[in-house]
PyMOL commands that place a pseudoatom at each C-alpha (Angstrom):
pseudoatom trace, name=CA, resn=MET, resi=1, chain=A, elem=C, hetatm=0, pos=[21.137, -49.181, 1.555]
pseudoatom trace, name=CA, resn=ASN, resi=2, chain=A, elem=C, hetatm=0, pos=[24.734, -48.262, 2.314]
pseudoatom trace, name=CA, resn=PRO, resi=3, chain=A, elem=C, hetatm=0, pos=[25.423, -45.039, 4.258]
pseudoatom trace, name=CA, resn=ILE, resi=4, chain=A, elem=C, hetatm=0, pos=[26.944, -43.266, 1.231]
pseudoatom trace, name=CA, resn=MET, resi=5, chain=A, elem=C, hetatm=0, pos=[23.832, -43.738, -0.915]
pseudoatom trace, name=CA, resn=LYS, resi=6, chain=A, elem=C, hetatm=0, pos=[21.596, -42.936, 2.009]
pseudoatom trace, name=CA, resn=ASN, resi=7, chain=A, elem=C, hetatm=0, pos=[23.284, -39.585, 2.486]
pseudoatom trace, name=CA, resn=PHE, resi=8, chain=A, elem=C, hetatm=0, pos=[23.285, -38.977, -1.296]
pseudoatom trace, name=CA, resn=TYR, resi=9, chain=A, elem=C, hetatm=0, pos=[19.433, -39.398, -1.465]
pseudoatom trace, name=CA, resn=LYS, resi=10, chain=A, elem=C, hetatm=0, pos=[19.013, -37.232, 1.635]
pseudoatom trace, name=CA, resn=LEU, resi=11, chain=A, elem=C, hetatm=0, pos=[21.049, -34.462, -0.062]
pseudoatom trace, name=CA, resn=ILE, resi=12, chain=A, elem=C, hetatm=0, pos=[18.919, -34.783, -3.246]
pseudoatom trace, name=CA, resn=ALA, resi=13, chain=A, elem=C, hetatm=0, pos=[15.738, -34.513, -1.102]
pseudoatom trace, name=CA, resn=ILE, resi=14, chain=A, elem=C, hetatm=0, pos=[17.102, -31.371, 0.680]
pseudoatom trace, name=CA, resn=LEU, resi=15, chain=A, elem=C, hetatm=0, pos=[17.994, -29.751, -2.693]
pseudoatom trace, name=CA, resn=PHE, resi=16, chain=A, elem=C, hetatm=0, pos=[14.614, -30.628, -4.188]
pseudoatom trace, name=CA, resn=PHE, resi=17, chain=A, elem=C, hetatm=0, pos=[12.602, -29.074, -1.428]
pseudoatom trace, name=CA, resn=SER, resi=18, chain=A, elem=C, hetatm=0, pos=[14.857, -26.080, -1.268]
pseudoatom trace, name=CA, resn=VAL, resi=19, chain=A, elem=C, hetatm=0, pos=[14.348, -25.427, -4.948]
pseudoatom trace, name=CA, resn=VAL, resi=20, chain=A, elem=C, hetatm=0, pos=[10.601, -25.978, -4.645]
pseudoatom trace, name=CA, resn=GLY, resi=21, chain=A, elem=C, hetatm=0, pos=[10.401, -23.625, -1.693]
pseudoatom trace, name=CA, resn=TYR, resi=22, chain=A, elem=C, hetatm=0, pos=[12.465, -20.946, -3.498]
pseudoatom trace, name=CA, resn=ALA, resi=23, chain=A, elem=C, hetatm=0, pos=[10.274, -21.285, -6.601]
pseudoatom trace, name=CA, resn=ASN, resi=24, chain=A, elem=C, hetatm=0, pos=[7.106, -20.989, -4.590]
pseudoatom trace, name=CA, resn=LEU, resi=25, chain=A, elem=C, hetatm=0, pos=[8.384, -17.857, -2.806]
pseudoatom trace, name=CA, resn=TYR, resi=26, chain=A, elem=C, hetatm=0, pos=[9.131, -16.113, -6.087]
pseudoatom trace, name=CA, resn=ALA, resi=27, chain=A, elem=C, hetatm=0, pos=[5.859, -17.386, -7.654]
pseudoatom trace, name=CA, resn=GLN, resi=28, chain=A, elem=C, hetatm=0, pos=[4.102, -15.056, -5.222]
pseudoatom trace, name=CA, resn=PRO, resi=29, chain=A, elem=C, hetatm=0, pos=[2.975, -11.759, -6.725]
pseudoatom trace, name=CA, resn=PHE, resi=30, chain=A, elem=C, hetatm=0, pos=[5.309, -8.849, -6.018]
pseudoatom trace, name=CA, resn=ALA, resi=31, chain=A, elem=C, hetatm=0, pos=[7.900, -11.203, -4.498]
pseudoatom trace, name=CA, resn=GLU, resi=32, chain=A, elem=C, hetatm=0, pos=[10.709, -9.161, -6.054]
pseudoatom trace, name=CA, resn=ASP, resi=33, chain=A, elem=C, hetatm=0, pos=[9.346, -5.912, -4.494]
pseudoatom trace, name=CA, resn=ILE, resi=34, chain=A, elem=C, hetatm=0, pos=[9.137, -7.521, -1.055]
pseudoatom trace, name=CA, resn=ALA, resi=35, chain=A, elem=C, hetatm=0, pos=[12.624, -8.992, -1.431]
pseudoatom trace, name=CA, resn=ALA, resi=36, chain=A, elem=C, hetatm=0, pos=[13.956, -5.489, -2.266]
pseudoatom trace, name=CA, resn=PHE, resi=37, chain=A, elem=C, hetatm=0, pos=[12.324, -4.065, 0.849]
pseudoatom trace, name=CA, resn=LYS, resi=38, chain=A, elem=C, hetatm=0, pos=[13.935, -6.820, 2.944]
pseudoatom trace, name=CA, resn=HIS, resi=39, chain=A, elem=C, hetatm=0, pos=[17.293, -6.225, 1.416]
pseudoatom trace, name=CA, resn=LYS, resi=40, chain=A, elem=C, hetatm=0, pos=[17.027, -2.396, 2.066]
pseudoatom trace, name=CA, resn=ASP, resi=41, chain=A, elem=C, hetatm=0, pos=[16.077, -3.257, 5.700]
pseudoatom trace, name=CA, resn=SER, resi=42, chain=A, elem=C, hetatm=0, pos=[19.075, -5.554, 6.047]
pseudoatom trace, name=CA, resn=VAL, resi=43, chain=A, elem=C, hetatm=0, pos=[21.408, -2.781, 4.970]
pseudoatom trace, name=CA, resn=HIS, resi=44, chain=A, elem=C, hetatm=0, pos=[19.776, -0.129, 7.127]
pseudoatom trace, name=CA, resn=PHE, resi=45, chain=A, elem=C, hetatm=0, pos=[16.769, -0.911, 9.154]
pseudoatom trace, name=CA, resn=PRO, resi=46, chain=A, elem=C, hetatm=0, pos=[14.421, 2.078, 9.591]
pseudoatom trace, name=CA, resn=PRO, resi=47, chain=A, elem=C, hetatm=0, pos=[13.952, 3.565, 13.048]
pseudoatom trace, name=CA, resn=ALA, resi=48, chain=A, elem=C, hetatm=0, pos=[11.045, 2.465, 15.085]
pseudoatom trace, name=CA, resn=HIS, resi=49, chain=A, elem=C, hetatm=0, pos=[8.030, 4.832, 15.567]
pseudoatom trace, name=CA, resn=ALA, resi=50, chain=A, elem=C, hetatm=0, pos=[8.296, 6.405, 12.135]
pseudoatom trace, name=CA, resn=ILE, resi=51, chain=A, elem=C, hetatm=0, pos=[5.265, 6.996, 9.913]
pseudoatom trace, name=CA, resn=LEU, resi=52, chain=A, elem=C, hetatm=0, pos=[4.695, 4.140, 7.482]
pseudoatom trace, name=CA, resn=PHE, resi=53, chain=A, elem=C, hetatm=0, pos=[3.264, 4.845, 4.004]
pseudoatom trace, name=CA, resn=VAL, resi=54, chain=A, elem=C, hetatm=0, pos=[1.957, 1.620, 2.558]
pseudoatom trace, name=CA, resn=GLY, resi=55, chain=A, elem=C, hetatm=0, pos=[-0.081, 0.756, -0.518]
pseudoatom trace, name=CA, resn=SER, resi=56, chain=A, elem=C, hetatm=0, pos=[0.148, 0.975, -4.301]
pseudoatom trace, name=CA, resn=SER, resi=57, chain=A, elem=C, hetatm=0, pos=[2.106, 2.833, -6.968]
pseudoatom trace, name=CA, resn=SER, resi=58, chain=A, elem=C, hetatm=0, pos=[1.060, 6.318, -6.087]
pseudoatom trace, name=CA, resn=PHE, resi=59, chain=A, elem=C, hetatm=0, pos=[3.209, 5.816, -2.995]
pseudoatom trace, name=CA, resn=THR, resi=60, chain=A, elem=C, hetatm=0, pos=[5.859, 3.792, -4.846]
pseudoatom trace, name=CA, resn=LYS, resi=61, chain=A, elem=C, hetatm=0, pos=[6.531, 6.606, -7.325]
pseudoatom trace, name=CA, resn=TRP, resi=62, chain=A, elem=C, hetatm=0, pos=[6.670, 9.246, -4.496]
pseudoatom trace, name=CA, resn=GLN, resi=63, chain=A, elem=C, hetatm=0, pos=[10.268, 8.447, -4.151]
pseudoatom trace, name=CA, resn=ASP, resi=64, chain=A, elem=C, hetatm=0, pos=[11.134, 11.813, -2.633]
pseudoatom trace, name=CA, resn=VAL, resi=65, chain=A, elem=C, hetatm=0, pos=[8.266, 11.705, -0.237]
pseudoatom trace, name=CA, resn=GLN, resi=66, chain=A, elem=C, hetatm=0, pos=[10.647, 12.422, 2.718]
pseudoatom trace, name=CA, resn=ASP, resi=67, chain=A, elem=C, hetatm=0, pos=[11.505, 15.826, 1.118]
pseudoatom trace, name=CA, resn=TYR, resi=68, chain=A, elem=C, hetatm=0, pos=[7.773, 16.753, 1.194]
pseudoatom trace, name=CA, resn=PHE, resi=69, chain=A, elem=C, hetatm=0, pos=[7.579, 16.189, 4.926]
pseudoatom trace, name=CA, resn=PRO, resi=70, chain=A, elem=C, hetatm=0, pos=[10.715, 17.543, 6.631]
pseudoatom trace, name=CA, resn=GLY, resi=71, chain=A, elem=C, hetatm=0, pos=[10.527, 16.997, 10.382]
pseudoatom trace, name=CA, resn=TYR, resi=72, chain=A, elem=C, hetatm=0, pos=[8.765, 13.690, 9.980]
pseudoatom trace, name=CA, resn=LYS, resi=73, chain=A, elem=C, hetatm=0, pos=[10.375, 10.281, 9.555]
pseudoatom trace, name=CA, resn=ILE, resi=74, chain=A, elem=C, hetatm=0, pos=[8.737, 8.494, 6.678]
pseudoatom trace, name=CA, resn=ILE, resi=75, chain=A, elem=C, hetatm=0, pos=[9.058, 4.890, 5.671]
pseudoatom trace, name=CA, resn=ASN, resi=76, chain=A, elem=C, hetatm=0, pos=[7.688, 4.247, 2.143]
pseudoatom trace, name=CA, resn=ARG, resi=77, chain=A, elem=C, hetatm=0, pos=[6.587, 0.691, 1.503]
pseudoatom trace, name=CA, resn=GLY, resi=78, chain=A, elem=C, hetatm=0, pos=[4.287, 1.193, -1.463]
pseudoatom trace, name=CA, resn=PHE, resi=79, chain=A, elem=C, hetatm=0, pos=[4.611, -1.338, -4.306]
pseudoatom trace, name=CA, resn=GLY, resi=80, chain=A, elem=C, hetatm=0, pos=[3.225, -0.716, -7.716]
pseudoatom trace, name=CA, resn=GLY, resi=81, chain=A, elem=C, hetatm=0, pos=[0.132, -2.529, -8.926]
pseudoatom trace, name=CA, resn=SER, resi=82, chain=A, elem=C, hetatm=0, pos=[-0.765, -3.846, -5.467]
pseudoatom trace, name=CA, resn=THR, resi=83, chain=A, elem=C, hetatm=0, pos=[-4.330, -4.351, -4.222]
pseudoatom trace, name=CA, resn=LEU, resi=84, chain=A, elem=C, hetatm=0, pos=[-5.667, -4.415, -0.702]
pseudoatom trace, name=CA, resn=PRO, resi=85, chain=A, elem=C, hetatm=0, pos=[-5.211, -8.204, -0.487]
pseudoatom trace, name=CA, resn=ASP, resi=86, chain=A, elem=C, hetatm=0, pos=[-1.664, -7.847, -1.565]
pseudoatom trace, name=CA, resn=VAL, resi=87, chain=A, elem=C, hetatm=0, pos=[-0.911, -5.358, 1.229]
pseudoatom trace, name=CA, resn=THR, resi=88, chain=A, elem=C, hetatm=0, pos=[-2.653, -7.773, 3.659]
pseudoatom trace, name=CA, resn=ARG, resi=89, chain=A, elem=C, hetatm=0, pos=[-0.625, -10.722, 2.296]
pseudoatom trace, name=CA, resn=TYR, resi=90, chain=A, elem=C, hetatm=0, pos=[2.652, -8.986, 3.059]
pseudoatom trace, name=CA, resn=ALA, resi=91, chain=A, elem=C, hetatm=0, pos=[1.694, -7.230, 6.307]
pseudoatom trace, name=CA, resn=ASN, resi=92, chain=A, elem=C, hetatm=0, pos=[4.217, -9.382, 8.185]
pseudoatom trace, name=CA, resn=SER, resi=93, chain=A, elem=C, hetatm=0, pos=[6.949, -8.024, 5.857]
pseudoatom trace, name=CA, resn=ILE, resi=94, chain=A, elem=C, hetatm=0, pos=[6.022, -4.410, 5.193]
pseudoatom trace, name=CA, resn=ILE, resi=95, chain=A, elem=C, hetatm=0, pos=[3.984, -3.275, 8.197]
pseudoatom trace, name=CA, resn=PHE, resi=96, chain=A, elem=C, hetatm=0, pos=[4.522, -5.124, 11.433]
pseudoatom trace, name=CA, resn=PRO, resi=97, chain=A, elem=C, hetatm=0, pos=[8.324, -5.232, 11.583]
pseudoatom trace, name=CA, resn=TYR, resi=98, chain=A, elem=C, hetatm=0, pos=[8.604, -1.413, 11.704]
pseudoatom trace, name=CA, resn=HIS, resi=99, chain=A, elem=C, hetatm=0, pos=[6.413, -0.715, 14.767]
pseudoatom trace, name=CA, resn=PRO, resi=100, chain=A, elem=C, hetatm=0, pos=[5.213, 2.518, 13.204]
pseudoatom trace, name=CA, resn=LYS, resi=101, chain=A, elem=C, hetatm=0, pos=[3.709, 5.282, 15.260]
pseudoatom trace, name=CA, resn=GLN, resi=102, chain=A, elem=C, hetatm=0, pos=[1.223, 5.858, 12.354]
pseudoatom trace, name=CA, resn=ILE, resi=103, chain=A, elem=C, hetatm=0, pos=[0.195, 4.042, 9.230]
pseudoatom trace, name=CA, resn=VAL, resi=104, chain=A, elem=C, hetatm=0, pos=[-0.964, 5.839, 6.061]
pseudoatom trace, name=CA, resn=ILE, resi=105, chain=A, elem=C, hetatm=0, pos=[-2.673, 3.638, 3.445]
pseudoatom trace, name=CA, resn=TYR, resi=106, chain=A, elem=C, hetatm=0, pos=[-3.180, 4.403, -0.216]
pseudoatom trace, name=CA, resn=CYS, resi=107, chain=A, elem=C, hetatm=0, pos=[-4.786, 1.385, -1.914]
pseudoatom trace, name=CA, resn=GLY, resi=108, chain=A, elem=C, hetatm=0, pos=[-7.915, 0.332, -3.692]
pseudoatom trace, name=CA, resn=GLU, resi=109, chain=A, elem=C, hetatm=0, pos=[-7.705, 1.694, -7.184]
pseudoatom trace, name=CA, resn=ASN, resi=110, chain=A, elem=C, hetatm=0, pos=[-6.100, -1.467, -8.496]
pseudoatom trace, name=CA, resn=ASP, resi=111, chain=A, elem=C, hetatm=0, pos=[-8.744, -3.621, -6.832]
pseudoatom trace, name=CA, resn=PHE, resi=112, chain=A, elem=C, hetatm=0, pos=[-11.352, -2.104, -9.217]
pseudoatom trace, name=CA, resn=ALA, resi=113, chain=A, elem=C, hetatm=0, pos=[-9.047, -1.831, -12.193]
pseudoatom trace, name=CA, resn=ALA, resi=114, chain=A, elem=C, hetatm=0, pos=[-8.259, -5.562, -11.973]
pseudoatom trace, name=CA, resn=SER, resi=115, chain=A, elem=C, hetatm=0, pos=[-11.772, -6.685, -12.917]
pseudoatom trace, name=CA, resn=ASP, resi=116, chain=A, elem=C, hetatm=0, pos=[-15.059, -5.141, -13.885]
pseudoatom trace, name=CA, resn=THR, resi=117, chain=A, elem=C, hetatm=0, pos=[-16.860, -7.609, -11.623]
pseudoatom trace, name=CA, resn=VAL, resi=118, chain=A, elem=C, hetatm=0, pos=[-15.236, -6.325, -8.444]
pseudoatom trace, name=CA, resn=THR, resi=119, chain=A, elem=C, hetatm=0, pos=[-17.838, -4.445, -6.384]
pseudoatom trace, name=CA, resn=THR, resi=120, chain=A, elem=C, hetatm=0, pos=[-17.580, -1.650, -3.896]
pseudoatom trace, name=CA, resn=GLY, resi=121, chain=A, elem=C, hetatm=0, pos=[-18.869, -4.075, -1.241]
pseudoatom trace, name=CA, resn=GLU, resi=122, chain=A, elem=C, hetatm=0, pos=[-16.036, -6.486, -1.963]
pseudoatom trace, name=CA, resn=VAL, resi=123, chain=A, elem=C, hetatm=0, pos=[-13.379, -3.783, -1.814]
pseudoatom trace, name=CA, resn=PHE, resi=124, chain=A, elem=C, hetatm=0, pos=[-14.842, -2.459, 1.381]
pseudoatom trace, name=CA, resn=ARG, resi=125, chain=A, elem=C, hetatm=0, pos=[-14.606, -5.954, 2.957]
pseudoatom trace, name=CA, resn=ARG, resi=126, chain=A, elem=C, hetatm=0, pos=[-10.998, -6.104, 1.835]
pseudoatom trace, name=CA, resn=PHE, resi=127, chain=A, elem=C, hetatm=0, pos=[-10.247, -2.831, 3.508]
pseudoatom trace, name=CA, resn=LYS, resi=128, chain=A, elem=C, hetatm=0, pos=[-11.967, -3.809, 6.718]
pseudoatom trace, name=CA, resn=PHE, resi=129, chain=A, elem=C, hetatm=0, pos=[-9.981, -7.052, 6.750]
pseudoatom trace, name=CA, resn=LEU, resi=130, chain=A, elem=C, hetatm=0, pos=[-6.728, -5.154, 6.435]
pseudoatom trace, name=CA, resn=PHE, resi=131, chain=A, elem=C, hetatm=0, pos=[-7.744, -2.637, 9.018]
pseudoatom trace, name=CA, resn=THR, resi=132, chain=A, elem=C, hetatm=0, pos=[-8.759, -5.285, 11.478]
pseudoatom trace, name=CA, resn=LEU, resi=133, chain=A, elem=C, hetatm=0, pos=[-5.563, -7.228, 10.880]
pseudoatom trace, name=CA, resn=ILE, resi=134, chain=A, elem=C, hetatm=0, pos=[-3.437, -4.123, 11.687]
pseudoatom trace, name=CA, resn=ARG, resi=135, chain=A, elem=C, hetatm=0, pos=[-5.511, -3.313, 14.709]
pseudoatom trace, name=CA, resn=SER, resi=136, chain=A, elem=C, hetatm=0, pos=[-5.325, -6.909, 16.004]
pseudoatom trace, name=CA, resn=HIS, resi=137, chain=A, elem=C, hetatm=0, pos=[-1.558, -6.567, 15.898]
pseudoatom trace, name=CA, resn=ASP, resi=138, chain=A, elem=C, hetatm=0, pos=[-1.458, -3.149, 17.364]
pseudoatom trace, name=CA, resn=PRO, resi=139, chain=A, elem=C, hetatm=0, pos=[-4.793, -1.937, 18.867]
pseudoatom trace, name=CA, resn=ASN, resi=140, chain=A, elem=C, hetatm=0, pos=[-3.546, 1.635, 19.364]
pseudoatom trace, name=CA, resn=VAL, resi=141, chain=A, elem=C, hetatm=0, pos=[-1.804, 2.493, 16.180]
pseudoatom trace, name=CA, resn=PRO, resi=142, chain=A, elem=C, hetatm=0, pos=[-3.307, 5.517, 14.388]
pseudoatom trace, name=CA, resn=ILE, resi=143, chain=A, elem=C, hetatm=0, pos=[-4.381, 4.713, 10.767]
pseudoatom trace, name=CA, resn=ALA, resi=144, chain=A, elem=C, hetatm=0, pos=[-5.017, 7.261, 8.019]
pseudoatom trace, name=CA, resn=TYR, resi=145, chain=A, elem=C, hetatm=0, pos=[-6.544, 6.321, 4.670]
pseudoatom trace, name=CA, resn=VAL, resi=146, chain=A, elem=C, hetatm=0, pos=[-5.882, 8.476, 1.607]
pseudoatom trace, name=CA, resn=SER, resi=147, chain=A, elem=C, hetatm=0, pos=[-8.892, 8.465, -0.638]
pseudoatom trace, name=CA, resn=MET, resi=148, chain=A, elem=C, hetatm=0, pos=[-8.798, 7.064, -4.118]
pseudoatom trace, name=CA, resn=LYS, resi=149, chain=A, elem=C, hetatm=0, pos=[-7.804, 9.691, -6.580]
pseudoatom trace, name=CA, resn=PRO, resi=150, chain=A, elem=C, hetatm=0, pos=[-9.698, 10.720, -9.752]
pseudoatom trace, name=CA, resn=SER, resi=151, chain=A, elem=C, hetatm=0, pos=[-7.158, 9.319, -12.285]
pseudoatom trace, name=CA, resn=PRO, resi=152, chain=A, elem=C, hetatm=0, pos=[-8.212, 10.422, -15.815]
pseudoatom trace, name=CA, resn=SER, resi=153, chain=A, elem=C, hetatm=0, pos=[-7.267, 7.033, -17.266]
pseudoatom trace, name=CA, resn=ARG, resi=154, chain=A, elem=C, hetatm=0, pos=[-9.735, 5.432, -14.927]
pseudoatom trace, name=CA, resn=ARG, resi=155, chain=A, elem=C, hetatm=0, pos=[-12.582, 7.740, -15.559]
pseudoatom trace, name=CA, resn=HIS, resi=156, chain=A, elem=C, hetatm=0, pos=[-14.821, 4.682, -16.166]
pseudoatom trace, name=CA, resn=LEU, resi=157, chain=A, elem=C, hetatm=0, pos=[-14.261, 3.732, -12.461]
pseudoatom trace, name=CA, resn=MET, resi=158, chain=A, elem=C, hetatm=0, pos=[-15.035, 7.123, -10.957]
pseudoatom trace, name=CA, resn=THR, resi=159, chain=A, elem=C, hetatm=0, pos=[-18.498, 6.197, -9.662]
pseudoatom trace, name=CA, resn=LYS, resi=160, chain=A, elem=C, hetatm=0, pos=[-16.977, 3.243, -7.850]
pseudoatom trace, name=CA, resn=PHE, resi=161, chain=A, elem=C, hetatm=0, pos=[-14.151, 5.337, -6.440]
pseudoatom trace, name=CA, resn=ILE, resi=162, chain=A, elem=C, hetatm=0, pos=[-16.608, 7.904, -5.086]
pseudoatom trace, name=CA, resn=GLU, resi=163, chain=A, elem=C, hetatm=0, pos=[-18.851, 5.214, -3.458]
pseudoatom trace, name=CA, resn=GLU, resi=164, chain=A, elem=C, hetatm=0, pos=[-15.887, 3.337, -1.991]
pseudoatom trace, name=CA, resn=ASN, resi=165, chain=A, elem=C, hetatm=0, pos=[-14.354, 6.521, -0.593]
pseudoatom trace, name=CA, resn=LYS, resi=166, chain=A, elem=C, hetatm=0, pos=[-17.600, 7.253, 1.157]
pseudoatom trace, name=CA, resn=LEU, resi=167, chain=A, elem=C, hetatm=0, pos=[-17.883, 3.725, 2.562]
pseudoatom trace, name=CA, resn=ILE, resi=168, chain=A, elem=C, hetatm=0, pos=[-14.407, 3.816, 4.035]
pseudoatom trace, name=CA, resn=LYS, resi=169, chain=A, elem=C, hetatm=0, pos=[-14.833, 7.414, 5.348]
pseudoatom trace, name=CA, resn=ASN, resi=170, chain=A, elem=C, hetatm=0, pos=[-18.025, 6.480, 7.182]
pseudoatom trace, name=CA, resn=TYR, resi=171, chain=A, elem=C, hetatm=0, pos=[-16.364, 3.290, 8.556]
pseudoatom trace, name=CA, resn=LEU, resi=172, chain=A, elem=C, hetatm=0, pos=[-13.378, 5.156, 9.891]
pseudoatom trace, name=CA, resn=ARG, resi=173, chain=A, elem=C, hetatm=0, pos=[-15.680, 7.625, 11.708]
pseudoatom trace, name=CA, resn=THR, resi=174, chain=A, elem=C, hetatm=0, pos=[-16.684, 4.760, 13.926]
pseudoatom trace, name=CA, resn=LYS, resi=175, chain=A, elem=C, hetatm=0, pos=[-13.097, 3.841, 14.831]
pseudoatom trace, name=CA, resn=SER, resi=176, chain=A, elem=C, hetatm=0, pos=[-10.679, 5.604, 17.222]
pseudoatom trace, name=CA, resn=LYS, resi=177, chain=A, elem=C, hetatm=0, pos=[-7.387, 7.084, 16.155]
pseudoatom trace, name=CA, resn=THR, resi=178, chain=A, elem=C, hetatm=0, pos=[-8.291, 7.138, 12.425]
pseudoatom trace, name=CA, resn=ALA, resi=179, chain=A, elem=C, hetatm=0, pos=[-8.395, 9.733, 9.642]
pseudoatom trace, name=CA, resn=PHE, resi=180, chain=A, elem=C, hetatm=0, pos=[-9.888, 9.822, 6.208]
pseudoatom trace, name=CA, resn=ILE, resi=181, chain=A, elem=C, hetatm=0, pos=[-7.817, 12.098, 3.921]
pseudoatom trace, name=CA, resn=ASP, resi=182, chain=A, elem=C, hetatm=0, pos=[-9.735, 13.350, 0.962]
pseudoatom trace, name=CA, resn=VAL, resi=183, chain=A, elem=C, hetatm=0, pos=[-7.565, 13.955, -2.057]
pseudoatom trace, name=CA, resn=TYR, resi=184, chain=A, elem=C, hetatm=0, pos=[-10.214, 13.082, -4.655]
pseudoatom trace, name=CA, resn=ASN, resi=185, chain=A, elem=C, hetatm=0, pos=[-12.042, 16.358, -4.558]
pseudoatom trace, name=CA, resn=LYS, resi=186, chain=A, elem=C, hetatm=0, pos=[-8.860, 18.378, -4.135]
pseudoatom trace, name=CA, resn=MET, resi=187, chain=A, elem=C, hetatm=0, pos=[-7.614, 16.931, -7.459]
pseudoatom trace, name=CA, resn=LEU, resi=188, chain=A, elem=C, hetatm=0, pos=[-10.589, 18.280, -9.435]
pseudoatom trace, name=CA, resn=ASP, resi=189, chain=A, elem=C, hetatm=0, pos=[-10.958, 21.807, -10.936]
pseudoatom trace, name=CA, resn=THR, resi=190, chain=A, elem=C, hetatm=0, pos=[-13.772, 24.233, -9.937]
pseudoatom trace, name=CA, resn=HIS, resi=191, chain=A, elem=C, hetatm=0, pos=[-16.100, 22.522, -12.390]
pseudoatom trace, name=CA, resn=GLY, resi=192, chain=A, elem=C, hetatm=0, pos=[-15.519, 19.103, -10.943]
pseudoatom trace, name=CA, resn=ASN, resi=193, chain=A, elem=C, hetatm=0, pos=[-13.373, 17.885, -13.816]
pseudoatom trace, name=CA, resn=THR, resi=194, chain=A, elem=C, hetatm=0, pos=[-10.005, 16.060, -13.683]
pseudoatom trace, name=CA, resn=ILE, resi=195, chain=A, elem=C, hetatm=0, pos=[-6.885, 18.161, -14.109]
pseudoatom trace, name=CA, resn=PRO, resi=196, chain=A, elem=C, hetatm=0, pos=[-4.631, 16.533, -16.686]
pseudoatom trace, name=CA, resn=ALA, resi=197, chain=A, elem=C, hetatm=0, pos=[-1.687, 18.834, -15.895]
pseudoatom trace, name=CA, resn=ILE, resi=198, chain=A, elem=C, hetatm=0, pos=[-1.103, 17.126, -12.426]
pseudoatom trace, name=CA, resn=TYR, resi=199, chain=A, elem=C, hetatm=0, pos=[-0.536, 13.767, -14.005]
pseudoatom trace, name=CA, resn=VAL, resi=200, chain=A, elem=C, hetatm=0, pos=[2.276, 12.192, -16.104]
pseudoatom trace, name=CA, resn=GLU, resi=201, chain=A, elem=C, hetatm=0, pos=[1.783, 10.897, -19.586]
pseudoatom trace, name=CA, resn=ASP, resi=202, chain=A, elem=C, hetatm=0, pos=[-0.125, 7.747, -18.513]
pseudoatom trace, name=CA, resn=SER, resi=203, chain=A, elem=C, hetatm=0, pos=[-2.891, 9.913, -16.939]
pseudoatom trace, name=CA, resn=LEU, resi=204, chain=A, elem=C, hetatm=0, pos=[-2.717, 7.643, -13.915]
pseudoatom trace, name=CA, resn=HIS, resi=205, chain=A, elem=C, hetatm=0, pos=[0.346, 8.566, -11.916]
pseudoatom trace, name=CA, resn=MET, resi=206, chain=A, elem=C, hetatm=0, pos=[1.103, 12.070, -10.662]
pseudoatom trace, name=CA, resn=ASN, resi=207, chain=A, elem=C, hetatm=0, pos=[3.835, 14.573, -11.318]
pseudoatom trace, name=CA, resn=ALA, resi=208, chain=A, elem=C, hetatm=0, pos=[5.239, 17.007, -8.780]
pseudoatom trace, name=CA, resn=LYS, resi=209, chain=A, elem=C, hetatm=0, pos=[2.124, 19.226, -9.128]
pseudoatom trace, name=CA, resn=GLY, resi=210, chain=A, elem=C, hetatm=0, pos=[-0.084, 16.288, -8.141]
pseudoatom trace, name=CA, resn=TYR, resi=211, chain=A, elem=C, hetatm=0, pos=[2.110, 15.382, -5.178]
pseudoatom trace, name=CA, resn=ALA, resi=212, chain=A, elem=C, hetatm=0, pos=[2.057, 18.941, -4.039]
pseudoatom trace, name=CA, resn=ILE, resi=213, chain=A, elem=C, hetatm=0, pos=[-1.713, 18.632, -3.671]
pseudoatom trace, name=CA, resn=TRP, resi=214, chain=A, elem=C, hetatm=0, pos=[-1.275, 15.422, -1.648]
pseudoatom trace, name=CA, resn=LYS, resi=215, chain=A, elem=C, hetatm=0, pos=[1.309, 17.099, 0.577]
pseudoatom trace, name=CA, resn=LYS, resi=216, chain=A, elem=C, hetatm=0, pos=[-1.155, 19.827, 1.453]
pseudoatom trace, name=CA, resn=ALA, resi=217, chain=A, elem=C, hetatm=0, pos=[-3.907, 17.324, 2.095]
pseudoatom trace, name=CA, resn=ILE, resi=218, chain=A, elem=C, hetatm=0, pos=[-1.892, 14.739, 4.123]
pseudoatom trace, name=CA, resn=LYS, resi=219, chain=A, elem=C, hetatm=0, pos=[0.388, 16.937, 6.207]
pseudoatom trace, name=CA, resn=PRO, resi=220, chain=A, elem=C, hetatm=0, pos=[-2.257, 18.141, 8.745]
pseudoatom trace, name=CA, resn=TYR, resi=221, chain=A, elem=C, hetatm=0, pos=[-2.983, 14.471, 9.603]
pseudoatom trace, name=CA, resn=LEU, resi=222, chain=A, elem=C, hetatm=0, pos=[0.522, 13.331, 10.243]
pseudoatom trace, name=CA, resn=LEU, resi=223, chain=A, elem=C, hetatm=0, pos=[1.713, 12.814, 13.855]
pseudoatom trace, name=CA, resn=LYS, resi=224, chain=A, elem=C, hetatm=0, pos=[4.664, 14.711, 15.053]
for i in range(1, 224): cmd.bond("trace and resi %d" % i, "trace and resi %d" % (i + 1))
show_as sticks, trace
zoom trace
């Protein structure tokens, strides 16, 4: 084969594998969300030793979270629809690069919402895997878990939420530098019923009244 054709086929091979690699990257779930975080970091990388909020859409939609916690530096890396395995999958992109002084996790609702066959035991194992991964990377980083909330649109999952919250709470009691932040009970009225007025129209995500409850619950656990 003459050198020109040889170089031609080499170029074709490079282009082929580049396209395949690009396609595989964006075939991953939430690839666009992660790419957006990376772009934001490339423009202005967050300072080290901030408090990292990571998890699903209840964090994603808290776009003004920094305003709720003046005096704290917050990095919000919640991405809507994510489950615990999703957060684990992208830990190298959305957790470890920031070297946070504290990690606050809100995730788990979507794990149950994804399938009726998902058990509390399975979600508990997913949480422990994420927790262990984080601690293997940084053994001393404080980790706080925000309990699953009583979303009215997911009333059929409440029993699982309650049981899962209890499993994670008891687990964290056995670990150092951890906190379990209960928002579930704080988002119920005096009769133990959900409060529609603190949610937006989808009865899943919160409005400012809901986030005000979260602020009050979370702030005492944040590290100065």
